[in-house]
C-alpha positions, -999 to 999 in steps of 0.1 A, spaced: 146 118 89 122 144 94 95 164 63 113 201 73 151 185 69 143 166 36 125 197 20 157 215 32 180 192 15 162 193 -16 162 229 -14 199 230 -14 205 201 -40 183 221 -66 201 255 -58 234 236 -62 225 220 -95 210 253 -105 247 266 -98 258 242 -120 235 246 -150 242 284 -149 282 277 -149 273 257 -186 304 233 -174 282 204 -171 252 188 -195 216 185 -182 219 150 -183 251 150 -162 233 170 -135 203 147 -137 227 120 -130 247 133 -99 212 145 -81 195 119 -88 167 140 -103 150 131 -136 157 152 -173 122 166 -163 129 179 -130 160 193 -143 142 208 -177 118 226 -153 148 239 -125 163 255 -158 136 267 -177 125 283 -139 152 299 -141 159 309 -181 191 285 -181 207 278 -214 227 244 -205 
């Protein structure tokens, strides 16, 4: 897969994960597990958007 395609997929995953955090229906741990992110990545994503999940 090309680097550009990988970056696009990563951006899409982050946007979807952010929407899930904004909805507040899933724990940050669940979002990390479903998307293959580390907890640190999920925390950074949440903090960057001031999301409280």
